[in-house]
C-alpha positions as CSV (number, residue, x, y, z in Angstrom):
1,X,0.0,0.0,0.0
2,X,1.4,3.4,-1.1
3,X,0.7,6.6,0.9
4,X,-0.1,9.9,-0.9
5,X,-0.3,13.6,0.2
6,X,-3.1,14.7,2.6
7,X,-5.7,17.4,1.6
8,X,-7.0,20.3,3.7
9,X,-10.0,18.3,4.9
10,X,-7.7,15.7,6.4
11,X,-8.8,13.0,3.9
12,X,-6.3,10.7,2.3
13,X,-6.9,10.8,-1.4
14,X,-5.2,9.0,-4.1
15,X,-4.8,5.8,-1.9
16,X,-5.0,2.5,-3.5
17,X,-6.7,-0.1,-1.4
18,X,-6.8,-3.8,-2.0
19,X,-10.6,-3.9,-1.5
20,X,-11.4,-1.7,-4.5
21,X,-13.5,1.4,-5.0
22,X,-16.4,0.6,-2.6
23,X,-14.0,0.9,0.3
24,X,-12.9,4.3,-0.9
25,X,-16.4,5.6,-1.1
26,X,-17.3,4.3,2.4
27,X,-14.2,6.0,3.9
28,X,-15.1,9.3,2.2
29,X,-18.6,9.2,3.6
30,X,-17.4,8.6,7.1
31,X,-14.9,11.4,6.7
32,X,-17.6,13.8,5.6
33,X,-19.7,13.0,8.7
34,X,-16.8,13.6,11.0
35,X,-16.0,16.9,9.4
36,X,-19.7,18.1,9.9
37,X,-20.3,16.6,13.3
38,X,-21.4,20.0,14.9
39,X,-24.1,20.9,12.4
40,X,-26.8,18.7,14.0
41,X,-26.3,20.6,17.3
42,X,-27.0,23.8,15.5
43,X,-30.1,22.5,13.8
44,X,-31.3,21.2,17.2
45,X,-31.1,24.7,18.7
46,X,-33.0,26.2,15.8
47,X,-35.8,23.8,16.5
48,X,-36.3,25.3,20.0
49,X,-37.2,28.7,18.5
50,X,-40.7,30.0,18.9
51,X,-41.6,30.2,15.2
52,X,-39.8,27.0,14.1
53,X,-40.8,23.4,14.3
54,X,-44.3,22.1,14.9
55,X,-47.3,24.3,15.7
56,X,-48.5,23.9,19.4
57,X,-51.5,25.2,21.4
58,X,-49.2,27.5,23.5
59,X,-47.8,29.1,20.4
60,X,-51.2,29.8,19.0
61,X,-52.4,31.3,22.3
62,X,-49.4,33.5,22.5
63,X,-49.8,34.7,18.9
64,X,-53.5,35.5,19.5
65,X,-52.6,37.6,22.6
66,X,-50.1,39.6,20.7
67,X,-52.7,40.3,18.0
68,X,-55.3,41.4,20.6
69,X,-52.8,43.8,22.2
70,X,-51.8,45.3,18.9
71,X,-55.5,45.7,17.9
72,X,-56.3,47.5,21.1
73,X,-53.4,49.9,20.7
74,X,-54.4,50.7,17.2
75,X,-58.1,51.2,18.3
76,X,-57.0,53.6,21.1
77,X,-55.0,55.7,18.6
78,X,-57.9,55.8,16.1
79,X,-60.4,56.9,18.8
80,X,-58.2,59.5,20.3
81,X,-57.7,60.9,16.8
82,X,-61.4,61.3,16.3
83,X,-62.0,63.5,19.4
84,X,-61.7,67.2,18.8
85,X,-59.6,69.4,21.1
86,X,-62.8,71.0,22.5
87,X,-64.2,67.6,23.4
88,X,-61.0,66.6,25.1
89,X,-61.1,69.8,27.1
90,X,-64.7,69.1,28.2
91,X,-63.7,65.6,29.3
92,X,-60.8,66.9,31.4
93,X,-63.1,69.4,33.0
94,X,-65.7,66.7,33.9
95,X,-63.0,64.5,35.4
96,X,-61.8,67.4,37.6
97,X,-65.3,68.2,38.9
98,X,-66.3,66.7,42.3
99,X,-69.2,64.2,42.7
100,X,-72.6,65.7,41.9
101,X,-74.6,67.0,44.8
102,X,-78.4,67.1,45.3
103,X,-80.1,70.1,43.9
104,X,-83.4,71.5,45.0
105,X,-85.9,72.5,42.3
106,X,-88.6,73.2,44.9
107,X,-88.7,76.3,47.0
108,X,-86.4,76.5,50.0
109,X,-87.3,74.1,52.8
110,X,-88.0,76.7,55.4
111,X,-90.2,78.8,53.2
112,X,-92.1,75.7,51.9
113,X,-92.9,74.7,55.5
114,X,-94.4,78.1,56.3
115,X,-96.3,79.3,53.3
116,X,-99.1,81.7,54.5
117,X,-101.2,80.9,51.4
118,X,-101.7,77.4,52.9
119,X,-104.0,78.6,55.6
120,X,-104.1,80.4,58.9
121,X,-103.1,77.4,61.1
122,X,-99.7,76.1,61.8
123,X,-98.7,72.7,63.2
124,X,-96.1,72.0,65.9
125,X,-94.9,68.5,65.3
126,X,-93.5,67.3,68.6
127,X,-91.1,64.3,68.7
128,X,-90.1,63.0,72.1
129,X,-86.6,61.7,71.5
130,X,-83.5,60.0,73.0
131,X,-80.7,58.4,71.0
132,X,-82.7,57.2,68.1
133,X,-80.7,59.0,65.4
134,X,-81.1,56.4,62.6
135,X,-84.9,56.7,62.9
136,X,-84.7,60.6,63.1
137,X,-82.7,60.8,59.9
138,X,-85.5,59.0,58.1
139,X,-88.4,60.6,59.9
140,X,-87.7,64.4,59.6
141,X,-87.3,64.5,55.7
142,X,-90.1,62.1,55.2
143,X,-92.6,64.1,57.4
144,X,-91.4,67.4,56.0
145,X,-92.2,66.2,52.4
146,X,-95.4,64.6,53.5
147,X,-96.8,67.7,55.1
148,X,-95.6,70.0,52.3
149,X,-97.6,67.9,49.8
150,X,-100.7,68.4,51.9
151,X,-100.0,72.1,52.2
152,X,-99.7,71.9,56.0
153,X,-97.7,74.8,57.6
154,X,-95.5,73.2,60.2
155,X,-92.5,73.2,62.4
156,X,-90.7,70.1,63.6
157,X,-89.5,70.0,67.2
158,X,-87.2,67.3,68.4
159,X,-87.3,67.3,72.2
160,X,-84.1,65.5,73.1
161,X,-83.8,64.2,76.6
162,X,-80.1,64.7,77.8
163,X,-80.3,64.1,81.5
164,X,-79.5,60.9,83.5
165,X,-83.1,59.9,84.3
166,X,-85.1,57.3,82.6
167,X,-87.0,58.2,79.4
168,X,-90.2,60.2,80.0
169,X,-92.2,60.6,76.8
170,X,-95.1,62.5,78.4
171,X,-92.8,65.1,80.1
172,X,-91.0,65.7,76.8
173,X,-94.3,66.3,75.0
174,X,-95.1,68.9,77.7
175,X,-91.8,70.5,77.1
176,X,-92.6,70.6,73.3
177,X,-95.9,72.4,74.1
178,X,-94.1,75.0,76.2
179,X,-91.2,75.5,73.7
180,X,-93.2,75.5,70.4
181,X,-93.7,79.2,70.4
182,X,-96.7,81.4,69.7
183,X,-96.6,81.0,65.9
184,X,-98.1,77.5,66.1
185,X,-101.7,76.8,67.3
186,X,-102.0,73.0,67.3
187,X,-99.8,70.0,68.2
188,X,-99.0,66.6,66.7
189,X,-97.8,64.2,69.4
190,X,-95.8,62.0,67.0
191,X,-93.6,58.9,67.6
192,X,-90.4,59.0,65.6
193,X,-90.7,55.4,64.4
194,X,-94.2,55.8,62.8
195,X,-94.4,57.0,59.2
196,X,-97.8,57.7,57.5
197,X,-98.0,56.0,54.1
198,X,-101.5,57.0,53.0
199,X,-101.8,60.5,51.7
200,X,-105.5,60.6,52.6
201,X,-104.6,60.8,56.3
202,X,-105.7,64.2,57.7
203,X,-103.1,66.4,59.5
204,X,-105.2,69.5,59.4
205,X,-106.3,71.7,62.3
206,X,-108.5,69.6,64.7
207,X,-111.0,72.3,65.5
208,X,-113.8,70.0,66.7
209,X,-111.6,67.9,69.0
210,X,-108.5,65.7,69.3
211,X,-107.9,63.7,66.2
212,X,-106.2,60.3,66.6
213,X,-104.4,59.7,63.3
214,X,-102.9,56.3,64.3
215,X,-106.2,54.8,65.3
216,X,-106.5,51.2,66.6
217,X,-108.0,50.2,63.2
218,X,-104.8,51.4,61.4
219,X,-101.9,51.1,63.8
220,X,-99.7,48.1,62.9
221,X,-99.3,47.1,66.6
222,X,-101.9,48.4,69.0
223,X,-105.6,47.8,68.5
224,X,-107.4,48.3,71.7
225,X,-110.2,50.9,71.8
226,X,-108.8,53.3,74.3
227,X,-105.5,53.6,72.6
228,X,-104.5,57.2,71.7
229,X,-100.8,56.9,71.2
230,X,-98.6,57.0,68.1
231,X,-100.0,60.1,66.4
232,X,-102.5,62.4,68.1
233,X,-103.5,65.9,66.9
234,X,-105.1,68.5,69.2
235,X,-105.2,72.2,69.5
236,X,-103.1,74.0,72.1
237,X,-106.2,75.1,73.8
238,X,-107.5,71.6,74.2
239,X,-104.0,70.4,75.4
240,X,-104.0,73.1,78.0
241,X,-107.6,72.1,79.1
242,X,-106.1,68.7,79.9
243,X,-103.2,70.2,81.8
244,X,-100.9,68.4,79.4
245,X,-99.7,64.9,80.2
246,X,-98.7,63.3,83.5
247,X,-95.1,63.5,84.5
248,X,-95.1,60.3,86.6
249,X,-94.4,57.9,83.8
250,X,-90.7,57.1,83.7
251,X,-89.7,54.3,81.3
252,X,-91.9,53.0,78.5
253,X,-95.6,52.8,78.3
254,X,-98.9,53.7,80.1
255,X,-98.8,57.5,79.6
256,X,-101.1,57.4,76.6
257,X,-103.7,55.4,78.6
258,X,-103.7,58.0,81.4
259,X,-104.0,60.8,78.8
260,X,-107.2,59.1,77.4
261,X,-108.7,59.6,80.8
262,X,-107.7,63.3,80.8
263,X,-109.5,63.8,77.5
264,X,-112.7,62.3,78.8
265,X,-112.4,64.4,82.0
266,X,-112.0,67.6,80.0
267,X,-115.2,66.7,78.0
268,X,-113.3,66.5,74.7
269,X,-114.7,64.2,71.9
270,X,-112.1,62.0,70.2
271,X,-112.2,61.7,66.4
272,X,-110.5,59.1,64.2
273,X,-109.9,58.7,60.4
274,X,-112.8,57.3,58.3
275,X,-112.7,56.0,54.7
276,X,-109.1,54.7,55.0
277,X,-109.0,51.3,53.3
278,X,-105.2,50.5,53.7
279,X,-105.7,48.9,57.2
280,X,-102.6,47.9,59.1
281,X,-100.5,48.9,56.1
282,X,-101.4,52.6,56.6
283,X,-98.2,53.2,58.5
284,X,-94.6,52.1,58.4
285,X,-93.2,51.1,61.8
286,X,-89.4,51.6,61.6
287,X,-88.5,50.6,65.2
288,X,-86.1,47.7,65.4
289,X,-86.5,46.0,68.8
290,X,-83.5,43.8,68.2
291,X,-81.2,46.8,68.2
292,X,-82.9,49.0,70.8
293,X,-84.6,47.5,73.8
294,X,-87.4,49.4,75.4
295,X,-87.2,50.3,79.0
296,X,-90.2,48.3,80.4
297,X,-88.9,47.7,83.9
298,X,-91.2,48.5,86.8
299,X,-89.3,49.7,89.9
300,X,-90.5,50.0,93.5
301,X,-94.2,50.9,93.6
302,X,-94.3,51.9,89.9
303,X,-96.3,48.8,89.0
304,X,-99.2,49.8,91.2
305,X,-99.0,53.6,90.6
306,X,-98.9,53.3,86.8
307,X,-102.7,52.5,86.7
308,X,-103.7,55.4,88.8
309,X,-105.0,58.8,87.5
310,X,-102.7,61.7,88.2
311,X,-105.3,64.5,88.9
312,X,-102.7,67.2,89.7
313,X,-99.6,66.5,87.6
314,X,-99.0,67.9,84.1
315,X,-98.0,71.3,82.8
316,X,-98.5,72.8,86.3
317,X,-95.7,70.7,87.9
318,X,-93.4,70.2,85.0
319,X,-89.7,70.7,85.9
320,X,-87.2,71.0,83.1
321,X,-84.3,73.0,81.8
322,X,-83.4,73.7,78.2
323,X,-79.7,73.1,77.9
324,X,-79.4,74.3,74.2
325,X,-81.6,74.9,71.2
326,X,-80.4,74.3,67.6
327,X,-81.9,74.9,64.2
328,X,-80.7,72.1,61.9
329,X,-81.5,70.7,58.5
330,X,-81.7,67.0,57.7
331,X,-81.6,66.2,54.0
332,X,-83.2,69.6,53.2
333,X,-85.8,69.4,56.0
334,X,-85.6,72.0,58.8
335,X,-86.2,71.1,62.4
336,X,-85.5,72.5,65.9
337,X,-83.5,70.4,68.4
338,X,-84.4,71.3,72.0
339,X,-81.8,69.6,74.3
340,X,-83.7,69.2,77.5
341,X,-82.9,68.2,81.1
342,X,-85.8,66.9,83.0
343,X,-86.0,67.1,86.8
344,X,-87.4,64.4,89.0
345,X,-89.0,64.6,92.4
346,X,-87.7,61.3,93.8
347,X,-90.0,61.5,96.8
348,X,-93.0,61.3,94.5
349,X,-91.6,59.1,91.7
350,X,-88.5,57.2,92.9
351,X,-88.6,55.0,89.8
352,X,-87.2,57.9,87.6
353,X,-83.8,56.3,88.3
354,X,-82.8,52.8,87.5
355,X,-82.3,50.7,90.7
């Protein structure tokens, strides 16, 4: 065997082998594979690229997301180009403005509540009150709107008990009578948790006698015949004839029943609504007993004394002090807050304090 010169590729050419030409061809093929042994690695790396190789679900999802983002960008540019500079300035001004506030198209609240063209009489709506602010926020604007629709001149007085004694609804109504001023000539003794829903209910001047708006046939809770609580209208003259209400009732209940006896003693005839067909749905009762427990405790001799008539007590022995007086507006409805400290004669009514 004779050796010849080597080429640049490291292949021995010009060799003569005893096996013939097929051996030469095989050796040349192996030499070519050896010289290009790194090319498959390069091809393998190219297969890992995103756009090469087989199409997969992940590649299609990514391509769709890219197209969506590009479409949104183009749409934003096209929309912004269609808006004129004046429109853009208006949008900027709207974004800078604060949240819209309620506007009143009706006359001012105070003027609407005291329109002389509605008649010569004016109602003092008396609310005996203590710490029932959620109900008050609903009651005042509701009643102001209700009375305005009926053209009833009115003032709303919230008699707020701020002393350390037990709640005394009757004495607070007496204070409301005393503090309501000379510009009102009749009263509405009104619970804060009772809202009239029927516009046919009469809140006008009760010239003939006391008018029980929340009658037993209509009140959602109390249905006995002698009941006069909830909402009762009467003139100041008639209220004075009864010497007001008794001041002996500390805690909840019984003061209305005693006042019914005073009405009969004064010879006043009691009137109630007629022609109201809404029944027990005539009023909305917004008191929640689960959140605010009523003070129904009977202390010392209170259980026996609560059924007796108080012939002397009332306006004549009322003891109180006005701590402050505030004119406020609740959702556009004006009212007067009279912060009141009641006084108690513990010799006569020792149950004014909790044991």
